[in-house]
Backbone as JSON Lines, residues from 0, in Angstrom:
{"i":0,"aa":"X","n":[-72.88,78.27,-215.88],"ca":[-72.89,76.97,-215.26],"c":[-72.18,77.04,-213.92]}
{"i":1,"aa":"X","n":[-72.77,76.47,-212.93],"ca":[-72.18,76.42,-211.59],"c":[-71.14,75.31,-211.54]}
{"i":2,"aa":"X","n":[-69.94,75.65,-211.16],"ca":[-68.85,74.69,-211.05],"c":[-68.87,74.11,-209.64]}
{"i":3,"aa":"X","n":[-69.01,72.8,-209.54],"ca":[-69.05,72.16,-208.23],"c":[-67.66,72.11,-207.61]}
{"i":4,"aa":"X","n":[-67.64,71.99,-206.31],"ca":[-66.36,71.87,-205.6],"c":[-65.63,70.6,-206.02]}
{"i":5,"aa":"X","n":[-66.38,69.54,-206.32],"ca":[-65.76,68.28,-206.76],"c":[-65.06,68.45,-208.1]}
{"i":6,"aa":"X","n":[-65.7,69.13,-209.04],"ca":[-65.09,69.37,-210.34],"c":[-63.83,70.23,-210.17]}
{"i":7,"aa":"X","n":[-63.92,71.26,-209.37],"ca":[-62.77,72.12,-209.09],"c":[-61.64,71.3,-208.46]}
{"i":8,"aa":"X","n":[-61.97,70.45,-207.5],"ca":[-60.97,69.62,-206.83],"c":[-60.29,68.68,-207.83]}
{"i":9,"aa":"X","n":[-61.08,68.04,-208.68],"ca":[-60.52,67.11,-209.68],"c":[-59.55,67.83,-210.62]}
{"i":10,"aa":"X","n":[-59.95,69.01,-211.08],"ca":[-59.08,69.75,-212.0],"c":[-57.8,70.18,-211.3]}
{"i":11,"aa":"X","n":[-57.93,70.7,-210.09],"ca":[-56.74,71.15,-209.35],"c":[-55.81,69.98,-209.06]}
{"i":12,"aa":"X","n":[-56.38,68.83,-208.75],"ca":[-55.56,67.64,-208.51],"c":[-54.8,67.24,-209.77]}
{"i":13,"aa":"X","n":[-55.49,67.27,-210.88],"ca":[-54.87,66.92,-212.16],"c":[-53.74,67.88,-212.51]}
{"i":14,"aa":"X","n":[-53.93,69.15,-212.21],"ca":[-52.95,70.18,-212.54],"c":[-51.9,70.38,-211.43]}
{"i":15,"aa":"X","n":[-52.03,69.63,-210.35],"ca":[-51.12,69.74,-209.22],"c":[-51.14,71.16,-208.62]}
{"i":16,"aa":"X","n":[-52.34,71.71,-208.52],"ca":[-52.53,73.01,-207.88],"c":[-52.96,72.73,-206.45]}
{"i":17,"aa":"X","n":[-52.12,73.1,-205.49],"ca":[-52.41,72.76,-204.09],"c":[-52.95,73.93,-203.28]}
{"i":18,"aa":"X","n":[-52.91,75.12,-203.83],"ca":[-53.4,76.3,-203.11],"c":[-54.8,76.66,-203.57]}
{"i":19,"aa":"X","n":[-55.45,77.52,-202.81],"ca":[-56.81,77.91,-203.17],"c":[-56.9,79.36,-203.62]}
{"i":20,"aa":"X","n":[-55.78,80.03,-203.75],"ca":[-55.81,81.46,-204.11],"c":[-56.34,81.71,-205.51]}
{"i":21,"aa":"X","n":[-56.3,80.71,-206.38],"ca":[-56.79,80.88,-207.75],"c":[-58.13,80.19,-208.0]}
{"i":22,"aa":"X","n":[-58.8,79.73,-206.96],"ca":[-60.04,78.98,-207.13],"c":[-61.07,79.74,-207.96]}
{"i":23,"aa":"X","n":[-61.23,81.02,-207.71],"ca":[-62.2,81.82,-208.46],"c":[-61.86,81.85,-209.94]}
{"i":24,"aa":"X","n":[-60.61,82.05,-210.25],"ca":[-60.16,82.08,-211.64],"c":[-60.32,80.71,-212.29]}
{"i":25,"aa":"X","n":[-59.94,79.65,-211.6],"ca":[-60.05,78.3,-212.16],"c":[-61.51,77.95,-212.41]}
{"i":26,"aa":"X","n":[-62.4,78.31,-211.49],"ca":[-63.83,78.07,-211.7],"c":[-64.32,78.79,-212.96]}
{"i":27,"aa":"X","n":[-63.88,80.01,-213.13],"ca":[-64.28,80.8,-214.3],"c":[-63.76,80.13,-215.58]}
{"i":28,"aa":"X","n":[-62.52,79.68,-215.57],"ca":[-61.95,79.02,-216.75],"c":[-62.68,77.72,-217.07]}
{"i":29,"aa":"X","n":[-63.02,76.94,-216.04],"ca":[-63.79,75.72,-216.26],"c":[-65.15,76.04,-216.87]}
{"i":30,"aa":"X","n":[-65.78,77.08,-216.34],"ca":[-67.09,77.5,-216.85],"c":[-67.0,77.93,-218.32]}
{"i":31,"aa":"X","n":[-65.97,78.7,-218.66],"ca":[-65.77,79.12,-220.06],"c":[-65.6,77.91,-220.96]}
{"i":32,"aa":"X","n":[-64.8,76.94,-220.51],"ca":[-64.54,75.76,-221.32],"c":[-65.8,74.93,-221.54]}
{"i":33,"aa":"X","n":[-66.61,74.79,-220.5],"ca":[-67.87,74.06,-220.65],"c":[-68.76,74.76,-221.66]}
{"i":34,"aa":"X","n":[-68.89,76.06,-221.52],"ca":[-69.74,76.83,-222.43],"c":[-69.28,76.71,-223.88]}
{"i":35,"aa":"X","n":[-67.99,76.84,-224.13],"ca":[-67.46,76.75,-225.49],"c":[-67.68,75.36,-226.06]}
{"i":36,"aa":"X","n":[-67.38,74.32,-225.28],"ca":[-67.53,72.96,-225.79],"c":[-68.99,72.58,-226.0]}
{"i":37,"aa":"X","n":[-69.87,73.07,-225.14],"ca":[-71.29,72.81,-225.35],"c":[-71.8,73.52,-226.61]}
{"i":38,"aa":"X","n":[-71.27,74.69,-226.91],"ca":[-71.69,75.38,-228.13],"c":[-71.21,74.64,-229.37]}
{"i":39,"aa":"X","n":[-70.1,73.94,-229.28],"ca":[-69.57,73.19,-230.42],"c":[-70.14,71.79,-230.53]}
{"i":40,"aa":"X","n":[-70.4,71.14,-229.38],"ca":[-70.74,69.72,-229.36],"c":[-72.19,69.43,-228.99]}
{"i":41,"aa":"X","n":[-72.85,70.34,-228.32],"ca":[-74.19,70.1,-227.81],"c":[-74.15,70.0,-226.3]}
{"i":42,"aa":"X","n":[-75.32,69.98,-225.69],"ca":[-75.42,69.97,-224.23],"c":[-74.92,68.65,-223.66]}
{"i":43,"aa":"X","n":[-74.21,68.75,-222.55],"ca":[-73.74,67.56,-221.83],"c":[-73.63,67.9,-220.36]}
{"i":44,"aa":"X","n":[-73.67,66.85,-219.54],"ca":[-73.46,67.0,-218.11],"c":[-72.01,66.63,-217.83]}
{"i":45,"aa":"X","n":[-71.22,67.61,-217.46],"ca":[-69.78,67.41,-217.29],"c":[-69.49,66.42,-216.16]}
{"i":46,"aa":"X","n":[-70.38,66.29,-215.21],"ca":[-70.18,65.36,-214.1],"c":[-70.43,63.92,-214.53]}
{"i":47,"aa":"X","n":[-71.25,63.7,-215.55],"ca":[-71.61,62.35,-215.96],"c":[-70.94,61.89,-217.24]}
{"i":48,"aa":"X","n":[-70.54,62.79,-218.1],"ca":[-69.94,62.43,-219.38],"c":[-68.42,62.55,-219.25]}
{"i":49,"aa":"X","n":[-67.75,61.41,-219.1],"ca":[-66.31,61.44,-218.86],"c":[-65.52,61.97,-220.05]}
{"i":50,"aa":"X","n":[-65.99,61.71,-221.27],"ca":[-65.31,62.26,-222.45],"c":[-65.4,63.77,-222.47]}
{"i":51,"aa":"X","n":[-66.57,64.29,-222.14],"ca":[-66.76,65.74,-222.1],"c":[-65.9,66.34,-220.98]}
{"i":52,"aa":"X","n":[-65.87,65.69,-219.83],"ca":[-65.07,66.19,-218.71],"c":[-63.6,66.25,-219.1]}
{"i":53,"aa":"X","n":[-63.13,65.21,-219.78],"ca":[-61.73,65.18,-220.23],"c":[-61.43,66.38,-221.14]}
{"i":54,"aa":"X","n":[-62.32,66.65,-222.08],"ca":[-62.12,67.78,-222.99],"c":[-62.2,69.12,-222.24]}
{"i":55,"aa":"X","n":[-63.11,69.23,-221.31],"ca":[-63.22,70.46,-220.5],"c":[-61.92,70.67,-219.74]}
{"i":56,"aa":"X","n":[-61.39,69.62,-219.13],"ca":[-60.13,69.74,-218.4],"c":[-58.98,70.12,-219.32]}
{"i":57,"aa":"X","n":[-58.93,69.49,-220.49],"ca":[-57.84,69.81,-221.43],"c":[-57.93,71.25,-221.91]}
{"i":58,"aa":"X","n":[-59.15,71.7,-222.28],"ca":[-59.3,73.07,-222.74],"c":[-58.96,74.05,-221.63]}
{"i":59,"aa":"X","n":[-59.38,73.73,-220.41],"ca":[-59.08,74.6,-219.27],"c":[-57.58,74.64,-219.0]}
{"i":60,"aa":"X","n":[-56.91,73.51,-219.17],"ca":[-55.45,73.48,-219.0],"c":[-54.79,74.4,-220.02]}
{"i":61,"aa":"X","n":[-55.23,74.34,-221.27],"ca":[-54.68,75.23,-222.29],"c":[-54.98,76.69,-221.95]}
{"i":62,"aa":"X","n":[-56.2,76.96,-221.51],"ca":[-56.6,78.32,-221.14],"c":[-55.77,78.82,-219.96]}
{"i":63,"aa":"X","n":[-55.6,77.98,-218.96],"ca":[-54.83,78.32,-217.77],"c":[-53.39,78.67,-218.13]}
{"i":64,"aa":"X","n":[-52.86,77.98,-219.12],"ca":[-51.46,78.19,-219.54],"c":[-51.33,79.16,-220.71]}
{"i":65,"aa":"X","n":[-52.37,79.94,-220.98],"ca":[-52.36,80.94,-222.05],"c":[-52.0,80.36,-223.42]}
{"i":66,"aa":"X","n":[-52.56,79.19,-223.72],"ca":[-52.28,78.54,-225.01],"c":[-53.56,78.02,-225.66]}
{"i":67,"aa":"X","n":[-54.7,78.63,-225.32],"ca":[-55.99,78.11,-225.79],"c":[-56.1,78.1,-227.32]}
{"i":68,"aa":"X","n":[-55.32,78.93,-228.0],"ca":[-55.39,78.96,-229.46],"c":[-54.92,77.66,-230.09]}
{"i":69,"aa":"X","n":[-54.23,76.81,-229.34],"ca":[-53.76,75.53,-229.86],"c":[-54.71,74.37,-229.55]}
{"i":70,"aa":"X","n":[-55.68,74.6,-228.67],"ca":[-56.54,73.52,-228.21],"c":[-57.31,72.85,-229.35]}
{"i":71,"aa":"X","n":[-58.01,73.64,-230.15],"ca":[-58.86,73.03,-231.19],"c":[-58.06,72.21,-232.19]}
{"i":72,"aa":"X","n":[-56.92,72.71,-232.62],"ca":[-56.1,71.95,-233.56],"c":[-55.64,70.63,-232.94]}
{"i":73,"aa":"X","n":[-55.27,70.65,-231.69],"ca":[-54.75,69.46,-231.04],"c":[-55.82,68.45,-230.63]}
{"i":74,"aa":"X","n":[-57.06,68.91,-230.48],"ca":[-58.13,68.03,-230.01],"c":[-59.32,67.97,-230.97]}
{"i":75,"aa":"X","n":[-59.11,68.32,-232.22],"ca":[-60.21,68.38,-233.18],"c":[-60.95,67.04,-233.3]}
{"i":76,"aa":"X","n":[-60.22,65.95,-233.38],"ca":[-60.9,64.66,-233.54],"c":[-61.73,64.31,-232.3]}
{"i":77,"aa":"X","n":[-61.24,64.63,-231.1],"ca":[-61.99,64.36,-229.88],"c":[-63.23,65.26,-229.78]}
{"i":78,"aa":"X","n":[-63.1,66.51,-230.19],"ca":[-64.24,67.44,-230.19],"c":[-65.31,66.93,-231.15]}
{"i":79,"aa":"X","n":[-64.9,66.55,-232.35],"ca":[-65.83,66.04,-233.36],"c":[-66.51,64.77,-232.87]}
{"i":80,"aa":"X","n":[-65.73,63.88,-232.28],"ca":[-66.27,62.62,-231.77],"c":[-67.3,62.86,-230.66]}
{"i":81,"aa":"X","n":[-67.01,63.77,-229.76],"ca":[-67.96,64.09,-228.69],"c":[-69.23,64.67,-229.28]}
{"i":82,"aa":"X","n":[-69.09,65.6,-230.22],"ca":[-70.27,66.2,-230.85],"c":[-71.14,65.16,-231.54]}
{"i":83,"aa":"X","n":[-70.51,64.22,-232.23],"ca":[-71.26,63.16,-232.91],"c":[-71.96,62.25,-231.91]}
{"i":84,"aa":"X","n":[-71.29,61.89,-230.83],"ca":[-71.92,61.01,-229.85],"c":[-73.1,61.7,-229.16]}
{"i":85,"aa":"X","n":[-72.99,62.99,-228.91],"ca":[-74.1,63.74,-228.31],"c":[-75.26,63.82,-229.29]}
{"i":86,"aa":"X","n":[-74.96,64.09,-230.56],"ca":[-76.01,64.17,-231.59],"c":[-76.71,62.83,-231.76]}
{"i":87,"aa":"X","n":[-75.96,61.74,-231.74],"ca":[-76.56,60.41,-231.88],"c":[-77.46,60.08,-230.7]}
{"i":88,"aa":"X","n":[-77.05,60.46,-229.49],"ca":[-77.89,60.23,-228.32],"c":[-79.17,61.03,-228.41]}
{"i":89,"aa":"X","n":[-79.08,62.28,-228.92],"ca":[-80.27,63.11,-229.1],"c":[-81.21,62.48,-230.12]}
{"i":90,"aa":"X","n":[-80.64,61.96,-231.22],"ca":[-81.46,61.29,-232.23],"c":[-82.16,60.06,-231.67]}
{"i":91,"aa":"X","n":[-81.43,59.26,-230.87],"ca":[-82.02,58.08,-230.25],"c":[-83.14,58.47,-229.3]}
{"i":92,"aa":"X","n":[-82.95,59.55,-228.54],"ca":[-83.98,60.02,-227.62],"c":[-85.21,60.48,-228.38]}
{"i":93,"aa":"X","n":[-85.01,61.2,-229.48],"ca":[-86.13,61.67,-230.3],"c":[-86.89,60.5,-230.93]}
{"i":94,"aa":"X","n":[-86.17,59.48,-231.37],"ca":[-86.79,58.32,-232.0],"c":[-87.59,57.5,-230.99]}
{"i":95,"aa":"X","n":[-87.17,57.5,-229.73],"ca":[-87.85,56.72,-228.7],"c":[-89.15,57.37,-228.27]}
{"i":96,"aa":"X","n":[-89.31,58.66,-228.53],"ca":[-90.51,59.39,-228.09],"c":[-91.65,59.17,-229.0]}
């Protein structure tokens, strides 16, 4: 997944990262987080789904701070909720066709 400059800027702002020396690494971490969450929850557009974006940012924060092993335990209900909402939207789309 291509990480947009806007997504990178939002994450860096949230994390109070003011330099650009880690931009490549941060983009890679954001990409990993999107891929992992999409594999668990289903496909989503991180730019349009604010709940998904929040989880991507949280997982990336844990990854950035070398604590990703704690992410799932701490955010299990949010991950489950996102997966269910994505599945329900897919079901609604299938029913409308």
